[in-house]
Structure formats: C-alpha cells, structure tokens
All heavy atoms as TSV, in Angstrom:
chain	resi	resn	atom	element	x	y	z
A	1	MET	N	N	8.338	-14.498	-19.764
A	1	MET	CA	C	8.523	-14.169	-18.360
A	1	MET	C	C	7.239	-13.546	-17.809
A	1	MET	O	O	6.653	-12.666	-18.419
A	1	MET	CB	C	9.683	-13.187	-18.225
A	1	MET	CG	C	10.066	-12.917	-16.817
A	1	MET	SD	S	11.683	-12.120	-16.788
A	1	MET	CE	C	11.245	-10.711	-15.828
A	2	ALA	N	N	6.805	-14.004	-16.661
A	2	ALA	CA	C	5.565	-13.515	-16.057
A	2	ALA	C	C	5.771	-12.111	-15.490
A	2	ALA	O	O	6.817	-11.795	-14.937
A	2	ALA	CB	C	5.103	-14.470	-14.965
A	3	ARG	N	N	4.750	-11.305	-15.637
A	3	ARG	CA	C	4.782	-9.937	-15.126
A	3	ARG	C	C	4.446	-9.911	-13.637
A	3	ARG	O	O	3.634	-10.699	-13.166
A	3	ARG	CB	C	3.749	-9.131	-15.917
A	3	ARG	CG	C	3.843	-7.668	-15.684
A	3	ARG	CD	C	2.930	-6.959	-16.634
A	3	ARG	NE	N	2.836	-5.583	-16.201
A	3	ARG	CZ	C	1.817	-4.800	-16.458
A	3	ARG	NH1	N	0.827	-5.234	-17.171
A	3	ARG	NH2	N	1.804	-3.578	-16.025
A	4	ASN	N	N	5.092	-9.022	-12.904
A	4	ASN	CA	C	4.848	-8.894	-11.464
A	4	ASN	C	C	3.411	-8.439	-11.235
A	4	ASN	O	O	3.010	-7.379	-11.676
A	4	ASN	CB	C	5.835	-7.891	-10.867
A	4	ASN	CG	C	5.721	-7.799	-9.366
A	4	ASN	OD1	O	4.920	-8.482	-8.749
A	4	ASN	ND2	N	6.533	-6.964	-8.771
A	5	ARG	N	N	2.645	-9.244	-10.535
A	5	ARG	CA	C	1.235	-8.938	-10.292
A	5	ARG	C	C	0.974	-8.621	-8.828
A	5	ARG	O	O	-0.159	-8.657	-8.375
A	5	ARG	CB	C	0.356	-10.120	-10.724
A	5	ARG	CG	C	0.492	-10.510	-12.158
A	5	ARG	CD	C	-0.208	-9.590	-13.113
A	5	ARG	NE	N	-1.602	-9.520	-12.741
A	5	ARG	CZ	C	-2.413	-8.508	-13.022
A	5	ARG	NH1	N	-1.963	-7.487	-13.679
A	5	ARG	NH2	N	-3.670	-8.513	-12.654
A	6	ARG	N	N	2.026	-8.328	-8.059
A	6	ARG	CA	C	1.838	-8.009	-6.648
A	6	ARG	C	C	1.238	-6.611	-6.498
A	6	ARG	O	O	1.552	-5.713	-7.269
A	6	ARG	CB	C	3.165	-8.051	-5.898
A	6	ARG	CG	C	3.796	-9.398	-5.863
A	6	ARG	CD	C	5.120	-9.442	-5.132
A	6	ARG	NE	N	5.784	-8.170	-5.005
A	6	ARG	CZ	C	6.362	-7.724	-3.884
A	6	ARG	NH1	N	6.380	-8.468	-2.817
A	6	ARG	NH2	N	6.955	-6.548	-3.851
A	7	LYS	N	N	0.408	-6.468	-5.494
A	7	LYS	CA	C	-0.206	-5.182	-5.163
A	7	LYS	C	C	-0.163	-4.998	-3.654
A	7	LYS	O	O	-0.103	-5.957	-2.893
A	7	LYS	CB	C	-1.665	-5.129	-5.630
A	7	LYS	CG	C	-1.872	-5.314	-7.119
A	7	LYS	CD	C	-1.468	-4.088	-7.884
A	7	LYS	CE	C	-1.732	-4.298	-9.375
A	7	LYS	NZ	N	-1.465	-3.132	-10.159
A	8	ALA	N	N	-0.216	-3.752	-3.231
A	8	ALA	CA	C	-0.230	-3.438	-1.803
A	8	ALA	C	C	-1.641	-3.580	-1.243
A	8	ALA	O	O	-2.611	-3.191	-1.888
A	8	ALA	CB	C	0.270	-2.013	-1.584
A	9	TRP	N	N	-1.731	-4.120	-0.051
A	9	TRP	CA	C	-3.001	-4.271	0.654
A	9	TRP	C	C	-2.823	-3.755	2.072
A	9	TRP	O	O	-1.799	-4.001	2.701
A	9	TRP	CB	C	-3.425	-5.742	0.702
A	9	TRP	CG	C	-3.643	-6.314	-0.658
A	9	TRP	CD1	C	-2.682	-6.879	-1.473
A	9	TRP	CD2	C	-4.851	-6.349	-1.398
A	9	TRP	NE1	N	-3.241	-7.259	-2.657
A	9	TRP	CE2	C	-4.575	-6.952	-2.642
A	9	TRP	CE3	C	-6.151	-5.929	-1.132
A	9	TRP	CZ2	C	-5.556	-7.142	-3.615
A	9	TRP	CZ3	C	-7.121	-6.126	-2.098
A	9	TRP	CH2	C	-6.823	-6.725	-3.322
A	10	VAL	N	N	-3.825	-3.055	2.573
A	10	VAL	CA	C	-3.767	-2.499	3.925
A	10	VAL	C	C	-4.518	-3.411	4.882
A	10	VAL	O	O	-5.680	-3.743	4.654
A	10	VAL	CB	C	-4.392	-1.076	3.969
A	10	VAL	CG1	C	-4.363	-0.530	5.386
A	10	VAL	CG2	C	-3.666	-0.150	3.017
A	11	ARG	N	N	-3.832	-3.811	5.948
A	11	ARG	CA	C	-4.498	-4.563	7.017
A	11	ARG	C	C	-5.133	-3.520	7.928
A	11	ARG	O	O	-4.448	-2.838	8.696
A	11	ARG	CB	C	-3.488	-5.430	7.762
A	11	ARG	CG	C	-2.937	-6.550	6.886
A	11	ARG	CD	C	-2.147	-7.534	7.669
A	11	ARG	NE	N	-0.830	-6.978	7.965
A	11	ARG	CZ	C	0.135	-7.649	8.554
A	11	ARG	NH1	N	-0.054	-8.888	8.932
A	11	ARG	NH2	N	1.297	-7.080	8.778
A	12	GLU	N	N	-6.431	-3.381	7.811
A	12	GLU	CA	C	-7.172	-2.300	8.453
A	12	GLU	C	C	-6.951	-2.206	9.964
A	12	GLU	O	O	-6.819	-1.112	10.503
A	12	GLU	CB	C	-8.660	-2.432	8.151
A	12	GLU	CG	C	-8.963	-2.286	6.674
A	12	GLU	CD	C	-10.423	-2.557	6.346
A	12	GLU	OE1	O	-11.241	-2.723	7.273
A	12	GLU	OE2	O	-10.740	-2.597	5.143
A	13	ARG	N	N	-6.900	-3.315	10.640
A	13	ARG	CA	C	-6.760	-3.296	12.102
A	13	ARG	C	C	-5.397	-2.789	12.553
A	13	ARG	O	O	-5.260	-2.266	13.648
A	13	ARG	CB	C	-7.009	-4.674	12.684
A	13	ARG	CG	C	-8.458	-5.079	12.580
A	13	ARG	CD	C	-8.701	-6.388	13.253
A	13	ARG	NE	N	-10.101	-6.756	13.132
A	13	ARG	CZ	C	-10.635	-7.787	13.714
A	13	ARG	NH1	N	-9.901	-8.576	14.466
A	13	ARG	NH2	N	-11.910	-8.048	13.562
A	14	GLU	N	N	-4.375	-2.970	11.712
A	14	GLU	CA	C	-3.028	-2.548	12.077
A	14	GLU	C	C	-2.722	-1.107	11.684
A	14	GLU	O	O	-1.828	-0.483	12.238
A	14	GLU	CB	C	-1.987	-3.480	11.447
A	14	GLU	CG	C	-1.841	-4.811	12.157
A	14	GLU	CD	C	-2.901	-5.825	11.744
A	14	GLU	OE1	O	-3.597	-5.581	10.737
A	14	GLU	OE2	O	-3.037	-6.848	12.431
A	15	CYS	N	N	-3.428	-0.562	10.706
A	15	CYS	CA	C	-3.133	0.775	10.179
A	15	CYS	C	C	-3.383	1.857	11.229
A	15	CYS	O	O	-4.437	1.911	11.852
A	15	CYS	CB	C	-3.983	1.060	8.939
A	15	CYS	SG	S	-3.634	2.661	8.182
A	16	VAL	N	N	-2.371	2.729	11.401
A	16	VAL	CA	C	-2.476	3.829	12.357
A	16	VAL	C	C	-2.591	5.183	11.646
A	16	VAL	O	O	-2.506	6.230	12.281
A	16	VAL	CB	C	-1.289	3.833	13.351
A	16	VAL	CG1	C	-1.316	2.595	14.231
A	16	VAL	CG2	C	0.032	3.957	12.622
A	17	ALA	N	N	-2.754	5.159	10.334
A	17	ALA	CA	C	-2.958	6.369	9.522
A	17	ALA	C	C	-1.840	7.396	9.688
A	17	ALA	O	O	-2.078	8.587	9.719
A	17	ALA	CB	C	-4.322	6.984	9.824
A	18	CYS	N	N	-0.602	6.929	9.761
A	18	CYS	CA	C	0.533	7.831	9.967
A	18	CYS	C	C	0.926	8.589	8.696
A	18	CYS	O	O	1.560	9.632	8.777
A	18	CYS	CB	C	1.726	7.059	10.513
A	18	CYS	SG	S	2.394	5.844	9.366
A	19	GLY	N	N	0.592	8.029	7.530
A	19	GLY	CA	C	0.886	8.699	6.267
A	19	GLY	C	C	2.241	8.382	5.664
A	19	GLY	O	O	2.585	8.905	4.608
A	20	CYS	N	N	3.025	7.532	6.310
A	20	CYS	CA	C	4.351	7.183	5.767
A	20	CYS	C	C	4.236	6.549	4.385
A	20	CYS	O	O	5.025	6.857	3.491
A	20	CYS	CB	C	5.079	6.232	6.714
A	20	CYS	SG	S	5.594	6.999	8.257
A	21	CYS	N	N	3.273	5.692	4.202
A	21	CYS	CA	C	3.083	5.016	2.916
A	21	CYS	C	C	2.678	6.016	1.826
A	21	CYS	O	O	3.145	5.939	0.687
A	21	CYS	CB	C	2.034	3.924	3.039
A	21	CYS	SG	S	0.429	4.505	3.658
A	22	GLU	N	N	1.849	6.945	2.191
A	22	GLU	CA	C	1.372	7.966	1.258
A	22	GLU	C	C	2.546	8.815	0.753
A	22	GLU	O	O	2.626	9.139	-0.431
A	22	GLU	CB	C	0.333	8.831	1.962
A	22	GLU	CG	C	-0.375	9.815	1.079
A	22	GLU	CD	C	-1.484	10.533	1.823
A	22	GLU	OE1	O	-1.409	10.718	3.056
A	22	GLU	OE2	O	-2.449	10.922	1.153
A	23	LYS	N	N	3.467	9.139	1.642
A	23	LYS	CA	C	4.618	9.971	1.284
A	23	LYS	C	C	5.626	9.231	0.407
A	23	LYS	O	O	6.244	9.834	-0.459
A	23	LYS	CB	C	5.316	10.470	2.545
A	23	LYS	CG	C	4.491	11.447	3.328
A	23	LYS	CD	C	5.158	11.789	4.649
A	23	LYS	CE	C	4.207	12.583	5.519
A	23	LYS	NZ	N	4.630	12.603	6.921
A	24	ILE	N	N	5.802	7.925	0.622
A	24	ILE	CA	C	6.844	7.171	-0.076
A	24	ILE	C	C	6.386	6.611	-1.429
A	24	ILE	O	O	7.219	6.325	-2.294
A	24	ILE	CB	C	7.382	6.019	0.822
A	24	ILE	CG1	C	8.717	5.484	0.321
A	24	ILE	CG2	C	6.400	4.861	0.919
A	24	ILE	CD1	C	9.872	6.321	0.702
A	25	CYS	N	N	5.096	6.492	-1.651
A	25	CYS	CA	C	4.585	5.868	-2.884
A	25	CYS	C	C	4.941	6.700	-4.124
A	25	CYS	O	O	4.523	7.845	-4.243
A	25	CYS	CB	C	3.074	5.683	-2.812
A	25	CYS	SG	S	2.410	4.865	-4.285
A	26	PRO	N	N	5.704	6.113	-5.067
A	26	PRO	CA	C	6.118	6.848	-6.260
A	26	PRO	C	C	4.988	7.084	-7.262
A	26	PRO	O	O	5.108	7.923	-8.149
A	26	PRO	CB	C	7.207	5.962	-6.866
A	26	PRO	CG	C	6.860	4.586	-6.413
A	26	PRO	CD	C	6.261	4.763	-5.036
A	27	ARG	N	N	3.888	6.360	-7.126
A	27	ARG	CA	C	2.769	6.487	-8.059
A	27	ARG	C	C	1.541	7.148	-7.442
A	27	ARG	O	O	0.489	7.180	-8.048
A	27	ARG	CB	C	2.372	5.101	-8.576
A	27	ARG	CG	C	3.432	4.374	-9.367
A	27	ARG	CD	C	3.712	5.001	-10.727
A	27	ARG	NE	N	2.522	5.125	-11.517
A	27	ARG	CZ	C	2.161	4.302	-12.482
A	27	ARG	NH1	N	2.930	3.289	-12.789
A	27	ARG	NH2	N	1.050	4.499	-13.153
A	28	SER	N	N	1.664	7.649	-6.225
A	28	SER	CA	C	0.528	8.252	-5.504
A	28	SER	C	C	-0.672	7.310	-5.474
A	28	SER	O	O	-1.813	7.724	-5.662
A	28	SER	CB	C	0.142	9.595	-6.129
A	28	SER	OG	O	1.219	10.498	-6.086
A	29	ALA	N	N	-0.384	6.038	-5.220
A	29	ALA	CA	C	-1.434	5.017	-5.212
A	29	ALA	C	C	-2.049	4.823	-3.826
A	29	ALA	O	O	-3.032	4.107	-3.690
A	29	ALA	CB	C	-0.873	3.691	-5.713
A	30	ILE	N	N	-1.470	5.466	-2.818
A	30	ILE	CA	C	-1.973	5.300	-1.450
A	30	ILE	C	C	-2.321	6.662	-0.873
A	30	ILE	O	O	-1.595	7.632	-1.067
A	30	ILE	CB	C	-0.931	4.627	-0.542
A	30	ILE	CG1	C	-0.511	3.284	-1.122
A	30	ILE	CG2	C	-1.488	4.439	0.864
A	30	ILE	CD1	C	0.549	2.581	-0.309
A	31	ARG	N	N	-3.444	6.701	-0.180
A	31	ARG	CA	C	-3.804	7.928	0.523
A	31	ARG	C	C	-4.459	7.561	1.840
A	31	ARG	O	O	-5.078	6.505	1.971
A	31	ARG	CB	C	-4.724	8.815	-0.312
A	31	ARG	CG	C	-6.071	8.217	-0.581
A	31	ARG	CD	C	-6.868	9.079	-1.558
A	31	ARG	NE	N	-8.198	8.519	-1.715
A	31	ARG	CZ	C	-9.299	9.035	-1.206
A	31	ARG	NH1	N	-9.240	10.160	-0.519
A	31	ARG	NH2	N	-10.462	8.463	-1.374
A	32	VAL	N	N	-4.268	8.437	2.824
A	32	VAL	CA	C	-4.901	8.238	4.124
A	32	VAL	C	C	-6.252	8.936	4.061
A	32	VAL	O	O	-6.338	10.133	3.790
A	32	VAL	CB	C	-4.038	8.797	5.269
A	32	VAL	CG1	C	-4.777	8.703	6.589
A	32	VAL	CG2	C	-2.716	8.045	5.343
A	33	VAL	N	N	-7.296	8.183	4.300
A	33	VAL	CA	C	-8.660	8.683	4.177
A	33	VAL	C	C	-9.173	9.191	5.516
A	33	VAL	O	O	-9.197	8.447	6.507
A	33	VAL	CB	C	-9.596	7.569	3.641
A	33	VAL	CG1	C	-11.013	8.079	3.485
A	33	VAL	CG2	C	-9.075	7.041	2.317
A	34	MET	N	N	-9.525	10.463	5.552
A	34	MET	CA	C	-10.121	11.108	6.713
A	34	MET	C	C	-9.324	10.891	7.997
A	34	MET	O	O	-9.890	10.823	9.089
A	34	MET	CB	C	-11.568	10.650	6.892
A	34	MET	CG	C	-12.456	11.050	5.723
A	34	MET	SD	S	-14.119	10.365	5.744
A	34	MET	CE	C	-14.739	10.935	7.307
A	35	GLY	N	N	-8.008	10.722	7.870
A	35	GLY	CA	C	-7.161	10.530	9.042
A	35	GLY	C	C	-7.411	9.234	9.780
A	35	GLY	O	O	-6.985	9.072	10.920
A	36	ILE	N	N	-8.089	8.302	9.137
A	36	ILE	CA	C	-8.466	7.061	9.804
A	36	ILE	C	C	-7.611	5.881	9.374
A	36	ILE	O	O	-7.119	5.130	10.199
A	36	ILE	CB	C	-9.961	6.737	9.567
A	36	ILE	CG1	C	-10.809	7.849	10.151
A	36	ILE	CG2	C	-10.326	5.385	10.145
A	36	ILE	CD1	C	-12.272	7.761	9.813
A	37	GLN	N	N	-7.446	5.708	8.047
A	37	GLN	CA	C	-6.621	4.608	7.571
A	37	GLN	C	C	-6.224	4.808	6.123
A	37	GLN	O	O	-6.833	5.593	5.398
A	37	GLN	CB	C	-7.306	3.265	7.741
A	37	GLN	CG	C	-8.336	2.934	6.676
A	37	GLN	CD	C	-8.867	1.541	6.855
A	37	GLN	OE1	O	-9.292	1.195	7.942
A	37	GLN	NE2	N	-8.863	0.767	5.823
A	38	ALA	N	N	-5.190	4.076	5.723
A	38	ALA	CA	C	-4.685	4.150	4.359
A	38	ALA	C	C	-5.562	3.328	3.423
A	38	ALA	O	O	-6.164	2.338	3.826
A	38	ALA	CB	C	-3.256	3.648	4.305
A	39	GLU	N	N	-5.596	3.778	2.183
A	39	GLU	CA	C	-6.381	3.108	1.155
A	39	GLU	C	C	-5.520	3.047	-0.104
A	39	GLU	O	O	-4.868	4.018	-0.462
A	39	GLU	CB	C	-7.648	3.925	0.908
A	39	GLU	CG	C	-8.621	3.343	-0.056
A	39	GLU	CD	C	-9.857	4.219	-0.127
A	39	GLU	OE1	O	-10.760	4.041	0.702
A	39	GLU	OE2	O	-9.907	5.106	-1.011
A	40	VAL	N	N	-5.517	1.894	-0.784
A	40	VAL	CA	C	-4.688	1.697	-1.970
A	40	VAL	C	C	-5.548	1.723	-3.227
A	40	VAL	O	O	-6.569	1.058	-3.299
A	40	VAL	CB	C	-3.943	0.345	-1.905
A	40	VAL	CG1	C	-3.091	0.132	-3.146
A	40	VAL	CG2	C	-3.100	0.251	-0.655
A	41	ASP	N	N	-5.105	2.498	-4.216
A	41	ASP	CA	C	-5.731	2.490	-5.540
A	41	ASP	C	C	-5.009	1.402	-6.333
A	41	ASP	O	O	-3.886	1.594	-6.791
A	41	ASP	CB	C	-5.564	3.853	-6.205
A	41	ASP	CG	C	-6.174	3.928	-7.597
A	41	ASP	OD1	O	-6.460	2.867	-8.197
A	41	ASP	OD2	O	-6.344	5.049	-8.096
A	42	LEU	N	N	-5.629	0.240	-6.469
A	42	LEU	CA	C	-4.989	-0.899	-7.113
A	42	LEU	C	C	-4.687	-0.664	-8.587
A	42	LEU	O	O	-3.797	-1.306	-9.139
A	42	LEU	CB	C	-5.845	-2.152	-6.932
A	42	LEU	CG	C	-6.012	-2.626	-5.488
A	42	LEU	CD1	C	-6.951	-3.818	-5.421
A	42	LEU	CD2	C	-4.674	-2.954	-4.854
A	43	GLN	N	N	-5.381	0.262	-9.211
A	43	GLN	CA	C	-5.101	0.587	-10.610
A	43	GLN	C	C	-3.770	1.327	-10.750
A	43	GLN	O	O	-3.080	1.190	-11.749
A	43	GLN	CB	C	-6.230	1.434	-11.201
A	43	GLN	CG	C	-7.564	0.744	-11.237
A	43	GLN	CD	C	-7.544	-0.485	-12.125
A	43	GLN	OE1	O	-6.996	-0.466	-13.217
A	43	GLN	NE2	N	-8.126	-1.570	-11.650
A	44	ARG	N	N	-3.402	2.099	-9.741
A	44	ARG	CA	C	-2.151	2.875	-9.771
A	44	ARG	C	C	-0.969	2.117	-9.180
A	44	ARG	O	O	0.175	2.390	-9.512
A	44	ARG	CB	C	-2.334	4.190	-9.029
A	44	ARG	CG	C	-3.368	5.097	-9.667
A	44	ARG	CD	C	-3.408	6.394	-8.934
A	44	ARG	NE	N	-2.219	7.149	-9.329
A	44	ARG	CZ	C	-2.242	8.345	-9.880
A	44	ARG	NH1	N	-3.398	8.934	-10.080
A	44	ARG	NH2	N	-1.131	8.960	-10.201
A	45	CYS	N	N	-1.239	1.188	-8.284
A	45	CYS	CA	C	-0.177	0.448	-7.593
A	45	CYS	C	C	0.609	-0.409	-8.590
A	45	CYS	O	O	0.021	-1.163	-9.371
A	45	CYS	CB	C	-0.776	-0.438	-6.513
A	45	CYS	SG	S	0.449	-1.421	-5.614
A	46	VAL	N	N	1.944	-0.275	-8.547
A	46	VAL	CA	C	2.811	-1.061	-9.435
A	46	VAL	C	C	3.519	-2.194	-8.686
A	46	VAL	O	O	4.335	-2.903	-9.267
A	46	VAL	CB	C	3.850	-0.169	-10.158
A	46	VAL	CG1	C	3.162	0.776	-11.113
A	46	VAL	CG2	C	4.724	0.575	-9.176
A	47	GLY	N	N	3.241	-2.351	-7.407
A	47	GLY	CA	C	3.790	-3.461	-6.640
A	47	GLY	C	C	5.254	-3.334	-6.284
A	47	GLY	O	O	5.940	-4.334	-6.107
A	48	CYS	N	N	5.750	-2.121	-6.132
A	48	CYS	CA	C	7.179	-1.916	-5.843
A	48	CYS	C	C	7.549	-2.316	-4.418
A	48	CYS	O	O	8.696	-2.635	-4.145
A	48	CYS	CB	C	7.581	-0.470	-6.106
A	48	CYS	SG	S	6.875	0.736	-4.974
A	49	GLY	N	N	6.601	-2.277	-3.490
A	49	GLY	CA	C	6.854	-2.687	-2.110
A	49	GLY	C	C	7.442	-1.627	-1.197
A	49	GLY	O	O	7.731	-1.898	-0.033
A	50	LYS	N	N	7.634	-0.416	-1.708
A	50	LYS	CA	C	8.207	0.651	-0.873
A	50	LYS	C	C	7.324	0.947	0.329
A	50	LYS	O	O	7.816	1.176	1.429
A	50	LYS	CB	C	8.421	1.920	-1.691
A	50	LYS	CG	C	9.554	1.808	-2.671
A	50	LYS	CD	C	9.737	3.097	-3.444
A	50	LYS	CE	C	10.896	2.964	-4.413
A	50	LYS	NZ	N	11.117	4.215	-5.159
A	51	CYS	N	N	6.028	0.951	0.143
A	51	CYS	CA	C	5.099	1.235	1.235
A	51	CYS	C	C	5.162	0.161	2.315
A	51	CYS	O	O	5.125	0.464	3.505
A	51	CYS	CB	C	3.681	1.381	0.703
A	51	CYS	SG	S	3.097	-0.057	-0.224
A	52	GLU	N	N	5.293	-1.076	1.904
A	52	GLU	CA	C	5.385	-2.183	2.861
A	52	GLU	C	C	6.633	-2.043	3.724
A	52	GLU	O	O	6.584	-2.224	4.945
A	52	GLU	CB	C	5.413	-3.516	2.120
A	52	GLU	CG	C	5.514	-4.719	3.035
A	52	GLU	CD	C	5.607	-6.016	2.268
A	52	GLU	OE1	O	6.301	-6.081	1.228
A	52	GLU	OE2	O	4.989	-6.985	2.726
A	53	ARG	N	N	7.750	-1.694	3.119
A	53	ARG	CA	C	9.002	-1.523	3.860
A	53	ARG	C	C	8.962	-0.290	4.770
A	53	ARG	O	O	9.568	-0.281	5.830
A	53	ARG	CB	C	10.177	-1.424	2.886
A	53	ARG	CG	C	10.478	-2.750	2.192
A	53	ARG	CD	C	11.736	-2.692	1.361
A	53	ARG	NE	N	11.688	-1.741	0.264
A	53	ARG	CZ	C	11.203	-1.994	-0.946
A	53	ARG	NH1	N	10.691	-3.184	-1.214
A	53	ARG	NH2	N	11.221	-1.066	-1.890
A	54	GLU	N	N	8.254	0.743	4.371
A	54	GLU	CA	C	8.215	2.003	5.124
A	54	GLU	C	C	7.237	1.990	6.301
A	54	GLU	O	O	7.425	2.708	7.275
A	54	GLU	CB	C	7.848	3.139	4.163
A	54	GLU	CG	C	7.917	4.510	4.760
A	54	GLU	CD	C	9.344	4.998	4.981
A	54	GLU	OE1	O	10.292	4.418	4.431
A	54	GLU	OE2	O	9.504	5.969	5.733
A	55	CYS	N	N	6.212	1.171	6.237
A	55	CYS	CA	C	5.139	1.176	7.242
A	55	CYS	C	C	5.639	0.762	8.626
A	55	CYS	O	O	6.054	-0.380	8.830
A	55	CYS	CB	C	4.009	0.248	6.806
A	55	CYS	SG	S	2.627	0.235	7.968
A	56	PRO	N	N	5.573	1.677	9.613
A	56	PRO	CA	C	6.051	1.352	10.965
A	56	PRO	C	C	5.122	0.393	11.717
A	56	PRO	O	O	5.549	-0.255	12.665
A	56	PRO	CB	C	6.109	2.715	11.662
A	56	PRO	CG	C	5.084	3.532	10.967
A	56	PRO	CD	C	5.112	3.068	9.530
A	57	ALA	N	N	3.886	0.283	11.270
A	57	ALA	CA	C	2.917	-0.584	11.942
A	57	ALA	C	C	2.779	-1.941	11.247
A	57	ALA	O	O	1.954	-2.754	11.646
A	57	ALA	CB	C	1.556	0.105	12.000
A	58	THR	N	N	3.570	-2.180	10.220
A	58	THR	CA	C	3.478	-3.381	9.370
A	58	THR	C	C	2.040	-3.662	8.929
A	58	THR	O	O	1.592	-4.801	8.906
A	58	THR	CB	C	4.107	-4.624	10.042
A	58	THR	OG1	O	3.396	-4.933	11.246
A	58	THR	CG2	C	5.585	-4.423	10.332
A	59	ALA	N	N	1.342	-2.591	8.584
A	59	ALA	CA	C	-0.055	-2.706	8.184
A	59	ALA	C	C	-0.218	-2.951	6.690
A	59	ALA	O	O	-1.311	-3.280	6.236
A	59	ALA	CB	C	-0.816	-1.440	8.568
A	60	ILE	N	N	0.859	-2.816	5.930
A	60	ILE	CA	C	0.773	-3.015	4.488
A	60	ILE	C	C	1.520	-4.285	4.117
A	60	ILE	O	O	2.643	-4.502	4.543
A	60	ILE	CB	C	1.351	-1.819	3.718
A	60	ILE	CG1	C	0.544	-0.571	4.061
A	60	ILE	CG2	C	1.340	-2.079	2.215
A	60	ILE	CD1	C	1.026	0.688	3.401
A	61	VAL	N	N	0.859	-5.106	3.323
A	61	VAL	CA	C	1.468	-6.341	2.835
A	61	VAL	C	C	1.313	-6.396	1.322
A	61	VAL	O	O	0.359	-5.846	0.760
A	61	VAL	CB	C	0.824	-7.594	3.474
A	61	VAL	CG1	C	1.131	-7.656	4.952
A	61	VAL	CG2	C	-0.660	-7.656	3.237
A	62	MET	N	N	2.270	-7.045	0.683
A	62	MET	CA	C	2.209	-7.230	-0.762
A	62	MET	C	C	1.622	-8.610	-1.018
A	62	MET	O	O	2.072	-9.600	-0.455
A	62	MET	CB	C	3.602	-7.121	-1.375
A	62	MET	CG	C	4.294	-5.804	-1.109
A	62	MET	SD	S	3.374	-4.355	-1.634
A	62	MET	CE	C	3.434	-4.560	-3.407
A	63	LYS	N	N	0.582	-8.649	-1.844
A	63	LYS	CA	C	-0.060	-9.918	-2.185
A	63	LYS	C	C	-0.250	-9.995	-3.682
A	63	LYS	O	O	-0.304	-8.980	-4.369
A	63	LYS	CB	C	-1.427	-10.033	-1.499
A	63	LYS	CG	C	-1.359	-10.047	0.005
A	63	LYS	CD	C	-2.639	-10.519	0.659
A	63	LYS	CE	C	-3.833	-9.669	0.357
A	63	LYS	NZ	N	-5.026	-10.014	1.140
A	64	GLU	N	N	-0.379	-11.214	-4.180
A	64	GLU	CA	C	-0.655	-11.423	-5.590
A	64	GLU	C	C	-2.052	-10.889	-5.892
A	64	GLU	O	O	-3.011	-11.169	-5.179
A	64	GLU	CB	C	-0.587	-12.904	-5.948
A	64	GLU	CG	C	0.786	-13.496	-5.851
A	64	GLU	CD	C	1.763	-12.896	-6.855
A	64	GLU	OE1	O	1.387	-12.704	-8.023
A	64	GLU	OE2	O	2.902	-12.613	-6.465
A	65	ALA	N	N	-2.142	-10.101	-6.959
A	65	ALA	CA	C	-3.433	-9.548	-7.365
A	65	ALA	C	C	-4.182	-10.582	-8.190
A	65	ALA	O	O	-3.572	-11.400	-8.883
A	65	ALA	CB	C	-3.227	-8.278	-8.184
A	66	GLU	N	N	-5.491	-10.545	-8.094
A	66	GLU	CA	C	-6.305	-11.453	-8.890
A	66	GLU	C	C	-6.306	-10.988	-10.331
A	66	GLU	O	O	-6.299	-9.798	-10.610
A	66	GLU	CB	C	-7.731	-11.499	-8.341
A	66	GLU	CG	C	-7.798	-12.095	-6.955
A	66	GLU	CD	C	-9.217	-12.170	-6.443
A	66	GLU	OE1	O	-10.154	-12.041	-7.250
A	66	GLU	OE2	O	-9.385	-12.347	-5.238
A	67	ALA	N	N	-6.302	-11.935	-11.236
A	67	ALA	CA	C	-6.267	-11.619	-12.670
A	67	ALA	C	C	-7.579	-11.045	-13.145
A	67	ALA	O	O	-8.589	-11.131	-12.591
A	67	ALA	CB	C	-5.927	-12.853	-13.471
C-alpha cells in the first residue's frame, strides 16, 4: 500500500496571515512569518489536511509531494 505523500502548500497571494492554520496544525508544521504569510515546514507536515479545511481564505492546498 502506498504511503500518503500529500503536503500542505500555501498560495501566497491568497494568504491573509490570520494564523488559523498555525493554531490547528497538530505537528506545528505551519507558522505565520512576520505577520505577512503562512509558511509550511514540509519535513514536519504529515498531510492531514486540517489546515486546508480550517483556512478561511482557502490559501492552503494539499498537493502530492515530490519524491
């Protein structure tokens, strides 16, 4: 069975730096940098999708990570 390789990605133009994703992430893989926009640590991201569902600006999308 293939392992889930999805990761969170921030669409920079849509991000409003509200911090909702940062608060909901169970692995602390997302942080809002300098109050400007969210940034994802792909090494910590487990692809659960909670941030994508929580984002009010739909700025986070789950995509297949490169191998």
